[in-house]
C-alpha positions in Angstrom: -17.3 10.7 5.9 -18.0 7.1 5.1 -18.1 4.9 8.6 -15.2 2.1 9.0 -16.7 -1.4 7.3 -15.4 -3.6 10.6 -16.4 -3.3 14.2 -14.1 -3.1 16.9 -14.3 -5.5 19.6 -15.7 -4.2 23.2 -13.0 -4.8 26.2 -14.7 -7.8 27.5 -14.9 -9.3 24.2 -11.2 -8.7 23.1 -10.1 -10.2 26.3 -12.4 -13.4 26.2 -10.8 -13.6 22.0 -7.5 -13.3 23.5 -8.1 -16.2 26.1 -8.4 -19.0 23.4 -5.3 -18.8 22.1 -3.3 -22.0 23.0 0.1 -20.2 23.0 1.4 -22.8 20.8 5.3 -23.9 21.3 5.8 -23.3 17.7 3.2 -21.0 16.6 2.2 -20.7 13.3 0.7 -17.0 13.3 3.8 -16.1 13.7 5.5 -17.9 10.9 2.4 -16.8 8.6 3.2 -13.0 9.4 5.5 -11.4 6.9 7.5 -9.2 9.6 7.1 -12.2 12.2 5.1 -10.4 14.8 5.3 -12.1 18.3 1.6 -12.7 18.4 1.2 -15.1 21.1 3.6 -12.9 23.3 1.0 -9.9 22.9 -2.1 -12.0 23.0 -1.1 -13.8 26.1 -0.6 -10.0 27.6 -3.9 -8.9 26.2 -5.7 -11.8 27.7 -4.3 -10.5 31.4 -5.5 -6.7 30.2 -1.6 -6.1 30.5 -2.2 -3.4 27.3 1.1 -1.6 27.6 3.0 -4.8 27.3 1.1 -5.9 24.5 1.5 -2.7 22.7 5.1 -2.6 23.4 5.7 -6.1 21.9 3.5 -5.3 18.9 5.9 -2.3 18.2 9.0 -4.4 18.7 8.2 -5.3 15.1 5.6 -3.3 13.4 5.4 0.7 12.9 1.9 0.5 11.6 -0.4 -2.0 13.7 -3.5 -0.2 13.3 -3.1 0.0 9.5 -2.1 -3.5 9.2 -4.9 -4.7 11.7 -7.1 -3.5 9.2 -5.6 -4.2 5.2 -3.7 -7.0 5.8 -4.6 -10.5 4.3 -5.1 -12.2 7.7 -6.8 -15.2 6.0 -4.0 -16.4 4.3 -1.3 -15.0 6.6 -1.5 -15.3 10.6 -5.2 -16.2 10.9 -4.7 -18.8 8.3 -2.0 -20.3 9.8 -3.0 -20.9 13.6 -3.5 -24.0 14.4 -7.0 -23.6 15.4 -8.1 -22.8 11.9 -8.3 -26.0 10.7 -11.6 -26.6 13.2 -12.6 -22.8 11.5 -12.3 -21.4 15.0 -8.9 -19.4 14.0 -8.1 -16.7 16.7 -9.5 -13.3 15.2 -5.7 -11.8 15.6 -6.7 -8.8 13.0 -9.4 -7.9 15.2 -7.3 -7.8 18.4 -4.5 -6.1 17.0 -7.1 -3.4 16.0 -8.6 -3.3 19.7 -4.8 -2.7 21.2 -3.5 -0.4 19.2 -6.8 1.4 19.0 -7.2 1.8 22.5 -3.6 2.4 23.0 -4.0 5.4 20.6 -7.3 6.7 22.5 -5.3 6.3 26.0 -2.1 8.8 24.2 0.6 6.1 26.0 4.1 6.1 25.0 6.2 3.2 25.4 9.7 4.2 24.4 12.1 7.0 24.9 13.3 8.6 22.2 17.1 7.8 21.5 19.6 10.7 20.8 19.8 11.4 17.0 23.6 11.0 16.6 24.1 7.9 14.6 23.9 9.4 11.0 21.1 11.4 9.1 18.7 9.5 6.4 16.8 11.0 3.8 13.7 9.0 2.8 11.4 9.4 -0.3 8.1 8.4 -0.3 5.8 8.2 2.7 4.0 5.1 2.1 4.5 2.1 4.2 8.1 1.0 3.4 9.3 4.8 4.2 7.2 5.2 7.0 8.8 1.5 8.4 12.4 2.9 7.4 11.8 6.0 9.2 10.3 4.1 12.4 13.0 1.6 12.4 16.0 3.9 12.0 14.5 6.8 14.3 14.3 4.3 17.2 18.0 3.1 16.4 19.2 6.6 16.9 19.3 7.9 13.5 17.9 11.5 12.6 15.3 10.8 9.6 13.5 13.2 7.3 11.1 12.0 5.2 10.3 14.1 1.5 6.6 13.6 0.6 5.2 15.0 -2.9 1.5 15.0 -1.5 0.1 17.8 0.7 -0.3 15.0 3.3 1.8 12.1 4.1 0.8 8.3 3.9 1.3 7.5 0.2 -0.7 4.7 -0.7 -2.6 4.2 3.0 -3.7 7.7 2.2 -4.5 7.9 -1.1 -5.1 4.1 -2.5 -7.0 2.5 0.5 -10.6 3.3 0.6 -12.0 4.9 3.7 -14.3 2.1 4.6 -11.4 -0.2 4.6 -9.0 2.3 6.2 -10.0 5.3 7.8 -7.9 8.2 7.2 -7.7 9.4 10.8 -6.1 6.0 11.4 -3.4 6.6 9.4 -2.7 10.2 10.7 -2.7 8.8 13.9 0.2 6.0 12.9 1.9 9.1 11.3 1.8 11.5 14.4 3.6 8.2 16.4 6.2 7.9 14.0 6.6 11.9 13.9 6.8 11.6 18.0 10.2 9.4 17.4 11.8 12.5 15.9 11.2 12.4 12.0 10.6 15.0 10.5 8.2 15.6 7.4 8.6 17.8 4.5 5.2 17.7 2.2 4.7 19.0 -0.9 8.1 18.2 -2.2 8.6 16.0 -5.1 11.8 14.5 -5.9 13.4 15.3 -9.0 11.4 18.3 -9.7 11.6 20.2 -5.9 15.4 18.5 -5.5 17.4 15.9 -6.3 19.3 13.2 -5.0 22.7 15.1 -5.2 21.0 18.1 -3.5 20.2 15.7 -0.5 23.9 14.5 -0.5 24.8 17.7 -0.5 22.8 18.8 2.8 24.5 16.0 4.6 22.8 13.0 4.3 24.8 10.1 5.1 22.2 7.7 3.1 18.9 8.1 0.8 16.0 5.8 0.7 14.0 5.7 -2.6 10.0 4.3 -1.3 8.1 6.1 -4.0 6.7 3.1 -5.3 5.0 2.3 -8.6 3.0 5.5 -10.8 2.8 4.7 -14.2 0.5 2.2 -15.4 0.9 -0.5 -17.5 -0.3 -0.6 -20.9 -2.8 -3.1 -21.9 -3.0 -3.7 -26.1 -6.7 -2.7 -26.5 -8.2 -0.3 -29.3 -9.3 2.9 -27.4 -7.3 2.2 -24.4 -6.2 6.0 -24.6 -10.1 7.3 -24.6 -9.8 9.8 -21.9 -12.8 7.1 -20.5 -10.4 4.7 -19.1 -8.3 5.5 -16.0 -6.1 3.5 -13.6 -7.6 2.2 -10.4 -5.2 4.1 -8.4 -5.7 7.1 -10.0 -9.2 7.1 -9.6 -8.7 6.0 -5.7 -6.5 9.1 -5.3 -9.0 11.1 -6.5 -11.7 10.0 -4.4 -9.2 10.3 -1.3 -8.3 14.0 -2.3 -12.3 14.9 -3.2 -13.0 13.4 0.7 -10.3 15.5 2.0 -11.7 18.6 0.4 -8.6 18.7 -1.7 -10.6 18.3 -5.2 -14.1 19.1 -6.5 -16.6 15.9 -6.9 -16.7 16.4 -10.6 -12.8 15.6 -11.1 -13.6 12.0 -9.4 -14.1 10.7 -12.8 -17.2 8.4 -11.5 -20.3 10.5 -11.5 -23.9 9.3 -10.4 -25.9 6.8 -12.7 -22.4 5.8 -14.5 -22.0 2.6 -15.9 -18.5 1.2 -14.7 -16.1 -1.8 -15.5 -13.0 -2.8 -14.0 -10.5 -4.8 -15.5 -8.4 -6.7 -12.6 -9.1 -8.8 -9.9 -6.7 -7.7 -6.9 -8.0 -6.1 -4.0 -7.1 -2.7 -5.8 -9.7 -3.7 -8.5 -12.3 -4.6 -5.8 -11.4 -1.4 -4.0 -12.1 0.4 -7.2 -15.2 -1.4 -7.8 -16.9 -0.6 -4.6 -16.0 2.6 -4.6 -17.3 3.4 -7.4 -20.4 2.3 -5.9 -20.2 4.8 -3.3 -19.4 7.5 -5.9 -23.0 6.7 -7.3 -22.1 4.5 -9.9 -25.7 2.4 -11.2 -23.8 -0.6 -12.5 -20.4 -1.9 -11.9 -18.6 -4.9 -13.5 -15.2 -6.6 -13.1 -13.9 -8.3 -16.0 -11.0 -10.7 -14.9 -9.1 -13.3 -17.6 -9.0 -15.6 -15.5 -11.3 -17.7 -12.9 -12.0 -17.3 -9.4 -9.9 -19.5 -7.6 -7.2 -18.1 -9.6 -8.1 -13.9 -8.4 -5.5 -12.3 -6.5 -8.0 -10.6 -4.4 -9.1 -11.8 -0.6 -12.2 -14.1 -0.5 -13.5 -11.7 2.0 -13.1 -9.2 -0.1 -14.7 -10.7 -3.0 -17.6 -11.3 -0.9 -18.2 -8.2 0.2 -18.1 -6.7 -3.3 -20.7 -9.4 -4.2 -23.1 -8.5 -1.3 -23.0 -4.7 -2.5 -23.8 -5.8 -5.8 -20.7 -6.0 -8.1 -21.1 -8.2 -10.9 -18.1 -10.5 -12.0 -17.4 -11.9 -15.6 -14.7 -14.8 -15.2 -12.7 -15.8 -17.8 -13.2 -12.7 -20.3 -11.3 -9.8 -21.5 -11.9 -6.3 -23.0 -11.1 -6.4 -26.6 -12.1 -3.2 -28.2 -13.1 0.0 -26.2 -15.8 2.6 -28.2 -15.3 6.0 -27.1 -18.3 8.3 -26.7 -19.4 11.8 -26.1 -16.8 13.9 -24.5 -15.1 11.7 -21.8 -17.7 9.1 -21.4 -17.2 5.7 -23.1 -19.8 4.3 -25.4 -18.9 0.3 -25.0 -16.7 -2.1 -24.8 -16.4 -5.3 -26.5 -16.2 -8.4 -24.0 -15.0 -11.5 -25.1 -14.7 -15.1 -23.7 -13.8 -18.6 -24.6 -17.5 -19.0 -26.5 -19.0 -15.6 -26.3 -18.7 -12.2 -27.5 -21.0 -9.2 -26.8 -20.9 -5.3 -26.6 -21.5 -3.8 -23.2 -22.7 -0.2 -22.7 -20.3 1.3 -20.7 -19.1 5.2 -19.1 -16.0 4.6 -17.7 -13.4 1.9 -17.6 -11.3 1.5 -14.9 -7.8 -0.4 -14.9 -6.2 -2.3 -12.1 -3.7 -4.5 -13.7 -0.9 -2.9 -11.9 1.8 0.1 -12.4 5.6 0.4 -12.8 7.8 3.2 -11.4 8.1 6.7 -12.7 11.5 8.3 -13.7 11.6 11.2 -11.6 14.3 10.3 -9.2 16.6 7.7 -11.4 16.5 10.4 -14.6 17.7 13.3 -12.6 20.1 11.0 -10.9 23.5 9.6 -12.1 24.2 5.9 -11.2 21.2 4.4 -10.6 20.7 1.6 -12.7 16.9 0.2 -13.7 16.1 -3.1 -15.5 14.0 -3.1 -18.7 10.9 -2.7 -17.1 12.3 0.6 -15.0 12.6 -1.4 -11.7 15.5 -0.2 -9.7 18.3 -2.4 -9.2 19.3 -3.4 -5.9 21.9 -5.6 -4.2 22.0 -8.3 -1.3 24.3 -6.7 1.1 24.2 -3.9 2.6 21.0 -5.5 1.6 18.5 -2.7 -0.3 21.5 -0.3 -1.8 21.0 0.8 -5.3 24.2 1.3 -7.7 24.5 4.4 -6.3 26.9 4.1 -3.4 24.6 5.4 -0.3 21.4 5.5 -2.2 18.7 2.6 -1.1 15.6 1.6 -2.4 12.7 -1.2 -1.4 8.9 -1.9 -2.0 7.2 -1.6 -5.3 9.7 0.4 -6.8 12.5 -2.8 -6.7 9.8 -4.9 -8.1 8.2 -6.4 -5.2 5.0 -5.2 -5.2 3.0 -6.7 -2.8 0.8 -5.9 0.3 1.3 -3.0 2.9 2.5 -5.9 5.2 5.3 -7.2 2.8 6.3 -3.7 1.9 6.7 -3.3 5.7 9.0 -6.7 5.6 11.0 -5.3 2.8 11.7 -2.0 4.6 13.1 -3.7 7.5 15.5 -5.2 5.8 16.6 -2.4 4.0 16.8 -0.1 7.2 19.1 -3.1 8.6 21.6 -2.6 5.4 21.0 1.1 6.0 22.4 1.3 9.3 25.1 -1.3 8.5 26.4 1.0 5.8 26.3 4.3 7.5 28.0 2.5 10.6 30.9 1.3 8.1 31.2 4.2 6.8 31.5 6.2 9.8 33.9 3.7 11.1 36.5 3.9 8.1 36.2 7.7 8.2 37.3 7.6 12.1 40.7 5.2 11.5 41.3 7.6 8.4 
């Protein structure tokens, strides 16, 4: 198992860093956080070694602090908005949150009583960041929540889409265990549209259903040769690596073999994750091909810097215009074209990191859920997140709000409020009829 990339603070280092916080009256860090985490408040508690208080403040806004501390774009969000960032001395908020959440987990503390589950029943389809946030928020508010996950282990993209060196799987398991301790029930290896339908869940007595299934169908690029088996989607590649590392898949099913020459199309964080993971799987050369320049890339600069340090090559303002297949599932080459140049690049594997759209398993087996022309589920603003089917809600990538983990959490928190208001209103109407 590969060691996690980022090191943790020692106790003394964490307290010393926390004591640098100015506790601003109008904290930019909180405004920069998509879920409005009360950052100065929990840092103040940490600076006084009040770890339990710090964790309680974090838990009030975040169900996945150990995850967010590792994968959030701190340089663009909380840390980038810190008043000390202008001097290049921003508080290391992500690293402090990682310290607090890891310290708390290792101590095994509990900070909240589990409320009686008497307010209603909610089914959550998918256990990615949106689904886990819905489950945690509603369980804390007295709802009985059950999660239905198609994989053998919960976590969604957290478990199968983010490499071990950035987010250790054991950290994801710890966060899921915390949500399970709130009284949430998990049903694993259970696929919506195959093993059950939305109608089945309503028949079982659920008051509301949340669709947090993300996007699983890759966007298509119009390139000759794109259908060759040597071309694969980044998320599929990362998922297979995760399954291999957990012992659920053999090494020869991972797609990248020792000595392979690999290229990745796209330049978001997923593209860089795929490139760096390909190197870890033994690729001899890895290049990222991006149709714009470095200033337009979606990836964090820190992720780019690490990729360069590890040997990933970047071809800016370039596109793949032709793909030539080789023997078996291997490619022979691709044509790379820029404004003033075109050349043949010998290549074994091409990985696509250009985004994806929702699968249709749920929509195709359920009446009344409308989607737009691209397959994204349509939702309303009140109650927030409800689809065109009464009692069915959706959030995150499946509603065309693709973003980072913390943005998915932000959207899910709003949907959780919508679900609570909907169920309360329905039960109120039932009680007066």
